[in-house]
Residue, then its C-alpha position, 0 to 999 in steps of 0.5 A: x819200358x821192355x824192349x823186344x827184338x822183331x824181325x826187320x819184315x814185321x818191324x816195316x809192316x808195323x811202322x807202316x800201320x799194315x801190322x796190329x798186333x805183335x806175337x810172343x810165345x806164352x812162356x814164363x819169360x814173357x809173361x813175367x815181362x809182361x805182368x811187371x810192364x808199367x801200366x797206364x790206362x788208354x781209353x778204358x784200356x790196360x795199356x804199356x810201352x814197348x820198345x820194338x827194335x828190329x835186330x838185336x844191336x842197340x843201333x837197330x831201328x827201333x819204334x815205341x808202341x802203345x799196346x794192350x795185352x791179351x792172349x789168342x790166336x794169331x794171324x798167319x799173314x803176321x807171322x803166326x802159326x795157324x791155330x797156335x795161341x800167344x800173347x797178343x800185342x795189340x798196337x793203339x799207337x805207333x810213337x818215334x822212339x827218339x821221345x822216349x831216349 
């Protein structure tokens, strides 16, 4: 499962259900990570799990999301720069991370 650090502000919005997408720059690093993520089908979508960690410490708060991936422009209110194209992680479900430890 991928583990991605995320700023606390965005983590809290995802945890509360207010933010439905997470953005990552389109780089070879993220391309390789997303391409190699184990996938499964959920409601006809090719999904994978990602652990979002609010910080870099091992004991930082974390949350597992089920998501699907595409590319496109993000929403500025969710942290995206206007007119910039990103990898977009569309959140299908938030799962307590304790189920995956």
